[in-house]
Residue frames relative to the residue before (quaternion, step in Angstrom):
aa qw qx qy qz dx dy dz
M 1.0000 0.0000 0.0000 0.0000 0.00 0.00 0.00
A 0.0134 -0.8005 0.5990 -0.0144 3.57 -1.10 0.66
F 0.2711 -0.7290 0.6045 0.1719 3.53 -1.19 0.63
S 0.6029 -0.6078 0.3847 0.3451 3.57 -1.01 0.84
G 0.8524 0.1475 -0.1274 0.4852 3.56 -0.83 1.05
V 0.6047 0.5649 -0.3567 0.4336 3.60 1.25 -0.18
K 0.1558 -0.7720 0.6120 0.0723 3.55 -0.87 1.01
G 0.8137 0.1713 -0.1506 0.5346 3.56 -0.76 1.03
H 0.6795 0.5175 -0.3619 0.3734 3.58 -1.29 -0.51
L 0.2040 0.8258 -0.5077 0.1367 3.62 1.07 0.61
P 0.6407 0.5116 -0.3634 0.4425 3.68 0.86 -0.70
Q 0.6606 0.5016 -0.3050 0.4680 3.58 0.98 -0.85
I 0.6563 0.5102 -0.3059 0.4641 3.58 0.96 -0.89
N 0.6597 0.5086 -0.3121 0.4569 3.59 0.92 -0.88
S 0.6429 0.5198 -0.3222 0.4612 3.58 1.01 -0.78
L 0.6810 0.4793 -0.2908 0.4711 3.59 0.91 -0.91
S 0.6373 0.5258 -0.3281 0.4580 3.59 0.98 -0.81
S 0.6388 0.5304 -0.3215 0.4551 3.57 1.01 -0.81
C 0.5983 0.5655 -0.3553 0.4427 3.58 1.07 -0.71
V 0.6797 0.4784 -0.2809 0.4799 3.56 1.01 -0.86
L 0.7118 0.4806 -0.2671 0.4370 3.59 0.77 -1.06
E 0.7411 0.3832 -0.2127 0.5085 3.56 1.10 -0.71
D 0.4072 -0.7571 0.4328 0.2714 3.56 1.34 0.23
R 0.5119 0.5999 -0.4525 0.4163 3.57 0.78 1.07
L 0.1209 0.8228 -0.5349 0.1494 3.51 0.84 1.07
S 0.3524 -0.7086 0.5711 0.2183 3.54 -1.11 0.74
N 0.5684 -0.6025 0.4383 0.3489 3.56 -1.26 0.38
A 0.8055 0.0786 -0.0290 0.5866 3.58 1.17 -0.50
Y 0.1152 -0.7691 0.6274 0.0398 3.52 -1.11 0.88
L 0.1591 -0.7528 0.6295 0.1082 3.53 -1.24 0.58
F 0.1575 -0.7839 0.5979 0.0571 3.56 -0.52 1.25
L 0.0511 -0.8251 0.5615 -0.0355 3.56 -0.48 1.26
G 0.4360 0.6886 -0.5123 0.2709 3.56 -1.06 0.72
P 0.7150 -0.4540 0.3036 0.4365 3.59 -1.25 0.27
A 0.5748 -0.5784 0.4484 0.3661 3.57 -1.16 0.60
G 0.8189 0.3047 -0.2065 0.4404 3.55 -1.07 0.76
V 0.5458 0.6387 -0.4096 0.3555 3.62 1.19 0.10
G 0.6645 -0.5344 0.3039 0.4249 3.61 1.24 -0.12
K 0.3221 0.7802 -0.4895 0.2189 3.60 1.22 0.28
K 0.6662 0.5061 -0.3062 0.4542 3.58 0.94 -0.89
L 0.6468 0.5173 -0.3168 0.4622 3.58 1.01 -0.81
V 0.6307 0.5091 -0.3273 0.4857 3.58 1.05 -0.74
A 0.6384 0.5281 -0.3250 0.4561 3.60 0.97 -0.85
L 0.6390 0.5266 -0.3137 0.4646 3.57 1.00 -0.84
N 0.6835 0.4733 -0.2807 0.4796 3.58 0.92 -0.89
F 0.6046 0.5473 -0.3421 0.4668 3.58 1.11 -0.70
A 0.6494 0.5058 -0.3083 0.4767 3.58 0.98 -0.86
K 0.6379 0.5198 -0.3236 0.4671 3.59 1.03 -0.77
L 0.6666 0.5089 -0.3093 0.4482 3.57 0.87 -0.94
I 0.6367 0.5472 -0.3285 0.4328 3.58 0.93 -0.89
N 0.8045 0.2858 -0.1148 0.5079 3.56 0.96 -0.90
C 0.3557 0.7569 -0.4853 0.2553 3.61 1.27 0.17
Q 0.3169 -0.7782 0.5234 0.1419 3.56 -0.93 0.97
S 0.5776 0.6042 -0.3668 0.4085 3.58 1.27 -0.02
E 0.5554 -0.5972 0.4627 0.3476 3.56 -1.18 0.57
N 0.5704 0.6140 -0.3727 0.3984 3.57 1.19 -0.50
A 0.5220 0.6435 -0.4143 0.3766 3.58 1.22 -0.35
A 0.5449 0.6250 -0.3915 0.3990 3.58 1.24 -0.40
S 0.6140 0.5417 -0.3451 0.4587 3.59 1.26 -0.29
G 0.5650 -0.6138 0.3756 0.4037 3.56 1.28 -0.18
N 0.6777 0.4407 -0.2883 0.5132 3.57 1.28 0.21
P 0.4383 -0.6595 0.5273 0.3080 3.62 -0.97 0.75
C 0.5074 -0.6993 0.4162 0.2835 3.59 -0.98 0.80
D 0.2733 -0.7874 0.4961 0.2432 3.59 1.17 -0.66
E 0.6799 0.4920 -0.2812 0.4654 3.60 1.27 0.10
C 0.6118 0.5591 -0.3617 0.4270 3.61 1.10 -0.56
P 0.6859 -0.4913 0.3281 0.4248 3.63 -1.18 0.38
S 0.6469 0.5275 -0.3298 0.4410 3.60 0.97 -0.81
C 0.6719 0.4913 -0.3016 0.4650 3.61 0.84 -0.95
K 0.6649 0.5122 -0.3128 0.4447 3.57 0.91 -0.88
K 0.6566 0.5051 -0.3154 0.4629 3.59 1.00 -0.80
I 0.6467 0.5019 -0.3265 0.4724 3.58 1.00 -0.76
N 0.6378 0.5379 -0.3265 0.4442 3.59 0.99 -0.81
S 0.7386 0.3849 -0.2116 0.5114 3.57 1.09 -0.73
F 0.4317 -0.7246 0.4324 0.3186 3.58 1.37 0.19
Q 0.5394 0.6232 -0.3950 0.4059 3.58 1.03 0.80
H 0.4248 0.6974 -0.4776 0.3241 3.58 1.21 0.31
P 0.4497 -0.7304 0.4427 0.2614 3.62 -0.73 1.01
D 0.7339 0.4167 -0.2349 0.4822 3.61 1.20 -0.35
I 0.6470 0.4627 -0.3207 0.5143 3.58 1.28 0.15
F 0.0592 -0.8278 0.5576 -0.0198 3.57 -0.56 1.18
F 0.1694 -0.7814 0.5968 0.0677 3.55 -1.03 0.86
I 0.0515 -0.7737 0.6314 0.0075 3.56 -0.91 0.98
S 0.0558 0.7867 -0.6115 0.0640 3.57 -0.91 0.93
P 0.6722 -0.5035 0.3390 0.4239 3.61 -1.17 0.34
D 0.4859 -0.6476 0.5037 0.3012 3.55 -1.20 0.60
S 0.7705 -0.3682 0.2500 0.4563 3.57 -1.30 -0.13
N 0.6690 0.4745 -0.2950 0.4901 3.59 1.25 -0.37
G 0.5456 -0.6583 0.3758 0.3573 3.56 1.31 0.12
T 0.6507 0.4921 -0.3230 0.4797 3.59 1.18 0.47
I 0.2959 -0.6944 0.6217 0.2091 3.52 -1.32 0.45
K 0.2049 -0.8199 0.5287 0.0791 3.55 -0.41 1.24
I 0.6985 -0.5067 0.3224 0.3891 3.51 -1.29 0.42
D 0.5893 0.5881 -0.3790 0.4042 3.61 1.06 -0.61
S 0.6447 0.5148 -0.3183 0.4669 3.58 1.02 -0.79
I 0.6675 0.4901 -0.2974 0.4753 3.58 0.98 -0.85
R 0.6354 0.5284 -0.3344 0.4531 3.59 0.98 -0.78
E 0.6395 0.5257 -0.3252 0.4572 3.56 1.01 -0.80
C 0.6849 0.4655 -0.3037 0.4712 3.60 0.89 -0.82
I 0.6088 0.5371 -0.3494 0.4678 3.59 1.12 -0.65
K 0.6262 0.5427 -0.3247 0.4560 3.56 1.01 -0.85
R 0.6841 0.4782 -0.2819 0.4732 3.57 0.93 -0.90
S 0.6230 0.5709 -0.3456 0.4080 3.57 1.08 -0.68
F 0.6324 0.5363 -0.3347 0.4476 3.58 1.18 -0.44
L 0.6058 0.5389 -0.3524 0.4674 3.58 1.26 -0.25
R 0.5119 -0.6303 0.4798 0.3324 3.57 -1.07 0.66
P 0.5940 -0.5686 0.4159 0.3884 3.61 -1.08 0.58
Y 0.4818 -0.6728 0.4823 0.2876 3.58 -1.01 0.81
E 0.8355 -0.0348 0.0772 0.5430 3.56 0.81 -0.99
A 0.6383 0.5425 -0.3293 0.4356 3.60 1.19 -0.28
R 0.5924 -0.5330 0.4523 0.4005 3.55 -1.32 0.22
Y 0.8008 0.0799 -0.0026 0.5936 3.53 1.03 -0.90
K 0.3512 -0.6711 0.6097 0.2335 3.51 -1.16 0.73
I 0.0897 -0.8265 0.5557 -0.0048 3.58 -0.70 1.10
I 0.1234 -0.7792 0.6134 0.0380 3.55 -0.88 1.04
I 0.1143 -0.7992 0.5897 0.0227 3.57 -0.59 1.19
I 0.0945 -0.8004 0.5918 0.0153 3.59 -0.63 1.15
D 0.1804 -0.8082 0.5562 0.0700 3.56 -0.32 1.29
E 0.8211 0.0964 -0.1340 0.5464 3.56 -1.07 0.83
A 0.0175 0.8632 -0.5027 0.0426 3.54 0.90 1.02
E 0.5773 0.5955 -0.3760 0.4132 3.59 1.17 -0.47
S 0.5988 0.5830 -0.3490 0.4241 3.59 1.30 -0.26
M 0.4626 0.6870 -0.4485 0.3360 3.61 1.23 -0.03
H 0.4575 -0.6268 0.5540 0.3014 3.55 -1.07 0.79
D 0.6568 -0.5255 0.3551 0.4079 3.59 -1.16 0.51
E 0.6688 0.4933 -0.3183 0.4561 3.58 0.91 -0.83
A 0.6222 0.5231 -0.3374 0.4747 3.59 1.11 -0.64
A 0.6619 0.5041 -0.3036 0.4643 3.57 0.96 -0.88
N 0.6565 0.5058 -0.3117 0.4648 3.59 1.01 -0.77
A 0.6224 0.5263 -0.3356 0.4723 3.57 1.08 -0.70
L 0.6484 0.5061 -0.3088 0.4776 3.57 1.01 -0.83
L 0.6119 0.5819 -0.3463 0.4086 3.57 1.00 -0.84
K 0.6367 0.5371 -0.3323 0.4424 3.59 0.94 -0.84
T 0.6609 0.4936 -0.3019 0.4779 3.57 1.05 -0.78
L 0.6559 0.5087 -0.3153 0.4600 3.58 1.00 -0.77
E 0.6446 0.5281 -0.3154 0.4541 3.56 1.13 -0.66
E 0.7743 0.1775 -0.0999 0.5991 3.58 1.17 -0.60
P 0.0542 -0.8640 0.5001 0.0210 3.60 0.60 1.17
Q 0.4237 -0.6742 0.5504 0.2511 3.52 -1.20 0.70
K 0.5685 -0.5884 0.4498 0.3581 3.55 -1.14 0.60
N 0.8396 0.1714 -0.1518 0.4926 3.58 -1.11 0.78
N 0.5660 0.5343 -0.4147 0.4713 3.58 1.14 0.72
I 0.0125 -0.7821 0.6229 0.0089 3.57 -1.00 0.81
F 0.1832 -0.7603 0.6164 0.0917 3.54 -0.91 1.02
I 0.0742 -0.7643 0.6391 0.0427 3.57 -1.03 0.86
L 0.1116 -0.7884 0.6042 0.0303 3.56 -0.51 1.22
I 0.1487 -0.7830 0.6016 0.0528 3.56 -0.93 0.95
S 0.1185 0.8187 -0.5485 0.1218 3.58 -0.72 1.02
A 0.2740 -0.7369 0.5950 0.1670 3.54 -1.19 0.68
N 0.7641 0.2884 -0.1535 0.5563 3.60 1.28 -0.11
E 0.2219 -0.8237 0.5130 0.0960 3.55 0.10 1.33
K 0.6222 0.5851 -0.3423 0.3917 3.58 1.06 -0.72
R 0.6806 0.4798 -0.2907 0.4713 3.60 1.18 -0.47
L 0.5825 0.5569 -0.3796 0.4543 3.58 1.27 0.12
L 0.5474 -0.5963 0.4619 0.3626 3.56 -1.12 0.59
P 0.5193 -0.6502 0.4514 0.3222 3.62 -0.85 0.90
T 0.6417 0.5314 -0.3273 0.4457 3.58 1.06 -0.71
V 0.6179 0.5131 -0.3430 0.4871 3.60 1.13 -0.59
I 0.6404 0.5321 -0.3213 0.4512 3.57 0.95 -0.90
S 0.6714 0.5320 -0.2990 0.4204 3.56 0.93 -0.93
R 0.6754 0.4907 -0.2875 0.4695 3.60 1.21 -0.46
C 0.6856 0.4733 -0.2674 0.4843 3.59 1.30 -0.13
R 0.4109 -0.6306 0.5836 0.3046 3.50 -1.29 0.40
R 0.3028 -0.7889 0.5143 0.1462 3.58 -0.56 1.19
I 0.0475 -0.7547 0.6543 0.0106 3.55 -0.98 0.97
K 0.1998 -0.8183 0.5333 0.0776 3.57 -0.46 1.23
F 0.1368 -0.7776 0.6117 0.0493 3.57 -0.92 1.02
Y 0.1909 -0.7955 0.5707 0.0713 3.53 -1.14 0.72
A 0.6031 -0.5320 0.4383 0.4014 3.55 -1.27 0.35
Q 0.4270 -0.6988 0.5178 0.2475 3.56 -1.15 0.69
G 0.6095 -0.5567 0.4148 0.3828 3.55 -1.24 0.34
A 0.5891 -0.5977 0.4164 0.3497 3.56 -1.10 0.74
E 0.6384 0.5444 -0.3374 0.4269 3.59 1.01 -0.75
L 0.6221 0.5267 -0.3455 0.4649 3.61 1.07 -0.68
I 0.6633 0.4927 -0.3059 0.4729 3.58 0.90 -0.92
K 0.6400 0.5264 -0.3252 0.4556 3.59 0.94 -0.85
K 0.6535 0.5174 -0.3108 0.4568 3.59 0.93 -0.88
V 0.6583 0.5039 -0.3094 0.4659 3.58 0.94 -0.88
L 0.6557 0.5182 -0.3130 0.4512 3.59 0.92 -0.87
I 0.6915 0.4625 -0.2742 0.4824 3.58 1.00 -0.83
D 0.7383 0.4377 -0.2397 0.4537 3.59 0.80 -1.03
D 0.7744 0.3741 -0.1933 0.4722 3.58 0.82 -1.00
Y 0.7978 0.2825 -0.1313 0.5161 3.59 1.05 -0.72
K 0.4044 -0.7634 0.4356 0.2527 3.58 1.34 0.26
M 0.2886 0.7740 -0.5050 0.2503 3.56 1.01 0.85
D 0.4988 -0.6425 0.4760 0.3344 3.59 -1.05 0.68
E 0.6707 -0.5726 0.3065 0.3582 3.54 -1.15 0.73
Q 0.6556 0.5265 -0.3362 0.4242 3.62 0.86 -0.86
K 0.6730 0.4817 -0.2917 0.4795 3.57 0.93 -0.90
A 0.6623 0.5038 -0.3052 0.4630 3.59 0.92 -0.92
H 0.6337 0.5400 -0.3304 0.4446 3.58 1.01 -0.80
F 0.6828 0.4789 -0.2988 0.4638 3.58 0.83 -0.94
I 0.6770 0.4976 -0.3056 0.4479 3.60 0.79 -1.00
S 0.6698 0.5205 -0.3129 0.4271 3.60 0.87 -0.92
H 0.7006 0.4400 -0.2739 0.4904 3.59 1.05 -0.68
F 0.6994 0.4787 -0.2909 0.4439 3.59 0.88 -0.87
S 0.6346 0.5349 -0.3345 0.4464 3.61 1.14 -0.51
E 0.3516 -0.7890 0.4508 0.2249 3.59 1.33 0.00
G 0.7314 -0.4612 0.2445 0.4389 3.56 0.89 0.95
R 0.5924 0.5613 -0.3627 0.4499 3.59 1.23 0.36
F 0.3873 -0.7503 0.4911 0.2141 3.56 -0.59 1.16
G 0.5808 0.6121 -0.3768 0.3820 3.60 1.04 -0.68
P 0.7180 0.4159 -0.2571 0.4954 3.62 0.67 -1.04
A 0.6208 0.5536 -0.3492 0.4314 3.60 1.04 -0.70
L 0.7146 0.4406 -0.2597 0.4772 3.59 0.86 -0.95
A 0.5807 0.6069 -0.3708 0.3963 3.58 1.16 -0.55
V 0.7764 0.3185 -0.1726 0.5158 3.60 1.09 -0.60
K 0.3773 0.7708 -0.4604 0.2269 3.59 1.25 0.06
D 0.7449 0.3897 -0.2223 0.4939 3.62 1.06 -0.65
T 0.5877 0.5668 -0.3689 0.4442 3.58 1.26 0.22
D 0.5032 -0.6047 0.5072 0.3520 3.56 -1.28 0.26
V 0.0573 -0.8728 0.4846 0.0124 3.52 0.69 1.19
L 0.6295 0.5373 -0.3511 0.4379 3.62 1.03 -0.64
R 0.6405 0.5130 -0.3279 0.4681 3.58 0.98 -0.80
A 0.6728 0.4893 -0.2968 0.4689 3.59 0.89 -0.93
K 0.6386 0.5331 -0.3155 0.4566 3.56 1.00 -0.85
N 0.6979 0.4803 -0.2725 0.4561 3.55 0.86 -0.96
A 0.6038 0.5488 -0.3611 0.4516 3.60 1.08 -0.62
L 0.6690 0.4847 -0.2979 0.4783 3.58 0.98 -0.82
L 0.6408 0.5149 -0.3300 0.4641 3.58 0.97 -0.80
D 0.6425 0.5332 -0.3204 0.4475 3.57 1.00 -0.84
S 0.6223 0.5434 -0.3463 0.4445 3.59 1.08 -0.68
F 0.6391 0.4977 -0.3225 0.4897 3.58 1.11 -0.65
I 0.6818 0.5061 -0.2936 0.4391 3.53 0.83 -1.03
A 0.7060 0.4308 -0.2450 0.5059 3.57 1.13 -0.75
K 0.4457 -0.7362 0.4114 0.3003 3.59 1.36 0.21
R 0.5867 0.5543 -0.3954 0.4384 3.58 0.95 0.86
A 0.2334 0.7973 -0.5219 0.1936 3.57 1.08 0.68
K 0.1588 0.7567 -0.6192 0.1371 3.55 -0.96 0.98
F 0.1849 -0.8126 0.5495 0.0598 3.56 -0.91 0.94
K 0.4163 -0.7243 0.4979 0.2329 3.55 -1.02 0.84
D 0.8044 -0.0037 0.0170 0.5939 3.59 1.12 -0.58
K 0.7145 -0.4793 0.3098 0.4048 3.55 -1.32 0.20
K 0.6178 0.5521 -0.3503 0.4368 3.58 1.02 -0.73
E 0.6740 0.4770 -0.2879 0.4851 3.57 0.90 -0.93
A 0.6375 0.5406 -0.3258 0.4418 3.57 0.99 -0.85
K 0.6742 0.4951 -0.3049 0.4553 3.58 0.86 -0.92
Y 0.6494 0.5163 -0.3121 0.4630 3.57 0.98 -0.88
A 0.6903 0.4857 -0.2816 0.4564 3.59 0.86 -1.00
L 0.6611 0.5077 -0.3164 0.4528 3.58 0.94 -0.82
N 0.6402 0.5077 -0.3260 0.4755 3.58 1.02 -0.73
L 0.6068 0.5414 -0.3439 0.4695 3.57 1.11 -0.70
F 0.7017 0.4677 -0.2738 0.4625 3.55 0.83 -1.01
S 0.5904 0.5549 -0.3622 0.4609 3.56 1.12 -0.63
G 0.6371 0.5214 -0.3173 0.4706 3.57 1.05 -0.76
W 0.6272 0.5310 -0.3212 0.4706 3.57 1.07 -0.78
L 0.6710 0.4856 -0.2916 0.4785 3.58 0.93 -0.92
R 0.6087 0.5494 -0.3397 0.4608 3.56 1.07 -0.74
D 0.6400 0.5232 -0.3213 0.4620 3.57 0.97 -0.87
L 0.6515 0.5120 -0.3121 0.4647 3.58 0.93 -0.89
L 0.6571 0.5180 -0.3046 0.4551 3.55 0.96 -0.91
L 0.6683 0.4990 -0.3019 0.4618 3.59 0.90 -0.88
L 0.6438 0.5206 -0.3249 0.4570 3.57 0.98 -0.80
K 0.6517 0.5032 -0.3182 0.4699 3.59 1.05 -0.74
I 0.7330 0.4336 -0.2369 0.4676 3.58 0.95 -0.86
V 0.7899 0.3326 -0.1462 0.4941 3.57 0.82 -1.07
G 0.4069 -0.7085 0.4819 0.3167 3.55 1.01 -0.81
S 0.8365 -0.2691 0.1579 0.4504 3.55 -1.26 -0.37
K 0.6553 0.5159 -0.3178 0.4511 3.61 1.18 -0.40
A 0.3934 0.7401 -0.4665 0.2826 3.61 1.27 0.03
A 0.3900 -0.7063 0.5444 0.2296 3.57 -1.04 0.86
I 0.0194 -0.8411 0.5396 -0.0319 3.58 0.12 1.29
I 0.5161 -0.6451 0.4773 0.2996 3.55 -1.28 0.47
N 0.7626 0.3844 -0.1874 0.4853 3.58 0.84 -1.02
I 0.0036 0.8470 -0.5312 0.0202 3.58 0.60 1.10
D 0.5886 0.5746 -0.3770 0.4257 3.61 1.18 -0.39
R 0.7533 0.2941 -0.1868 0.5578 3.61 1.27 -0.26
R 0.1358 0.8465 -0.5022 0.1132 3.54 1.15 0.69
Q 0.6836 0.4981 -0.3017 0.4400 3.60 0.82 -0.97
E 0.6478 0.5124 -0.3200 0.4641 3.58 1.01 -0.80
L 0.6233 0.5379 -0.3356 0.4577 3.56 1.03 -0.77
F 0.6453 0.5206 -0.3187 0.4593 3.58 0.96 -0.84
S 0.6903 0.4795 -0.2829 0.4621 3.57 0.99 -0.81
Q 0.6952 0.4855 -0.2652 0.4590 3.60 1.18 -0.59
K 0.5744 0.6751 -0.3740 0.2728 3.59 1.05 -0.76
D 0.7054 0.4717 -0.2806 0.4486 3.61 1.02 -0.67
K 0.5192 0.6337 -0.4163 0.3945 3.59 1.30 0.05
Y 0.7646 0.3030 -0.1527 0.5479 3.58 1.24 -0.40
T 0.4220 -0.6675 0.5458 0.2800 3.53 -1.20 0.53
I 0.6454 -0.5019 0.3949 0.4190 3.56 -1.24 0.32
S 0.6388 0.5356 -0.3234 0.4478 3.57 1.00 -0.82
Q 0.6452 0.5191 -0.3222 0.4588 3.61 0.95 -0.83
L 0.6719 0.5007 -0.2963 0.4583 3.58 0.90 -0.92
K 0.6511 0.5107 -0.3188 0.4621 3.58 0.95 -0.82
R 0.6510 0.5119 -0.3185 0.4611 3.60 0.95 -0.86
A 0.6538 0.5145 -0.3174 0.4550 3.59 0.96 -0.83
I 0.6476 0.5117 -0.3181 0.4664 3.59 0.98 -0.83
I 0.6449 0.5062 -0.3153 0.4779 3.59 0.98 -0.81
F 0.6310 0.5288 -0.3389 0.4553 3.60 0.98 -0.82
I 0.6529 0.5112 -0.3225 0.4564 3.61 0.91 -0.87
K 0.6249 0.5321 -0.3394 0.4596 3.58 0.98 -0.80
D 0.6715 0.4804 -0.2910 0.4833 3.58 0.94 -0.88
A 0.6392 0.5411 -0.3273 0.4376 3.59 1.00 -0.83
V 0.6431 0.5109 -0.3191 0.4729 3.58 0.98 -0.83
F 0.6034 0.5541 -0.3454 0.4578 3.58 1.09 -0.74
Y 0.7112 0.4589 -0.2658 0.4615 3.60 0.85 -0.95
L 0.5419 0.6065 -0.4024 0.4202 3.59 1.18 -0.41
D 0.6884 0.4562 -0.2692 0.4955 3.56 1.12 -0.68
R 0.6634 0.4825 -0.3022 0.4855 3.59 1.28 0.06
N 0.5700 -0.6583 0.3526 0.3426 3.57 1.16 0.73
I 0.1938 0.7862 -0.5581 0.1813 3.59 0.88 0.88
N 0.5425 -0.6101 0.4670 0.3398 3.59 -1.11 0.67
M 0.4695 -0.7231 0.4303 0.2674 3.59 -0.72 1.11
R 0.6169 0.5307 -0.3626 0.4542 3.63 1.02 -0.67
L 0.6536 0.4953 -0.3036 0.4851 3.57 0.95 -0.88
F 0.6468 0.5347 -0.3165 0.4421 3.55 0.99 -0.87
N 0.6542 0.5144 -0.3102 0.4596 3.58 0.92 -0.92
N 0.6515 0.5127 -0.3129 0.4635 3.58 0.98 -0.83
L 0.6499 0.5272 -0.3061 0.4539 3.54 1.01 -0.88
V 0.6598 0.5002 -0.3021 0.4725 3.57 0.94 -0.89
R 0.6473 0.5285 -0.3198 0.4466 3.56 0.95 -0.89
I 0.6708 0.4944 -0.2957 0.4672 3.59 0.99 -0.83
K 0.7467 0.4445 -0.2261 0.4402 3.56 0.83 -1.04
L 0.8117 0.3089 -0.1392 0.4757 3.58 0.83 -0.98
C 0.7616 0.3909 -0.2036 0.4751 3.57 1.06 -0.64
S 0.5540 0.6404 -0.3900 0.3618 3.57 1.24 0.08
D 0.6455 0.5319 -0.3264 0.4403 3.61 1.17 -0.53
């Protein structure tokens, strides 16, 4: 079985397809897993399969051709609702109340009315409690699909009312193959993106049309030239993760040698020339510092102080 546009996640897809084919749908599902791995795309295909009007749906795949599938693909189906965080990154109670109100109405044309709540962990407590009441007393022909990358931020009572479907990051080799085969990307670019995206197709596809190697190398050069400076937390986190990958490559080359599976294959020769400038202990300490620095970025650290700290710790050797 396969869902349109979804790479990997076959166990999850087979389980969801079986729910439809065997007519044992739950009133609520919770899709859990890292951001960018494809949970929303699976939810969209699940909604299509549930309401697909084609006989081909008996195979466990939505047809993508019937009126229902086409409307869902264009986000114009009257019985499929999408809720996501507002510009402040939160889902407020008004949004949940509106979807609850709609859930009490009978479906206009679909078999099931489906409400998809993306980044469900962003719900305010009052919004989550309002949703909980609906999950406890579900309406017939209603299905809620909650999508979350952080289960710990969800109310345990909400989790207990949902069927949990766990998603995982994909292997770098799968992402690399897709980038090369489907998007005709050169190997060096595909190799870097597939590893740096940490098994997540979302981030990988987001940069597929950019000159990501040039941008990556410019940031690495700023570290190597001891002039790293960040304008905001987003840039800082991205740059630090890049540099952590560079240090990891150096560490692997020192420990494993030429057979090391490095990320920055476009700068292999430079890595070989740089690796003996640092000890294994120095590289390990720098990697640990970056991990701690990224942690503090999420704790509202002052950016001027942060830049000074990074310059002292990483650019002084």
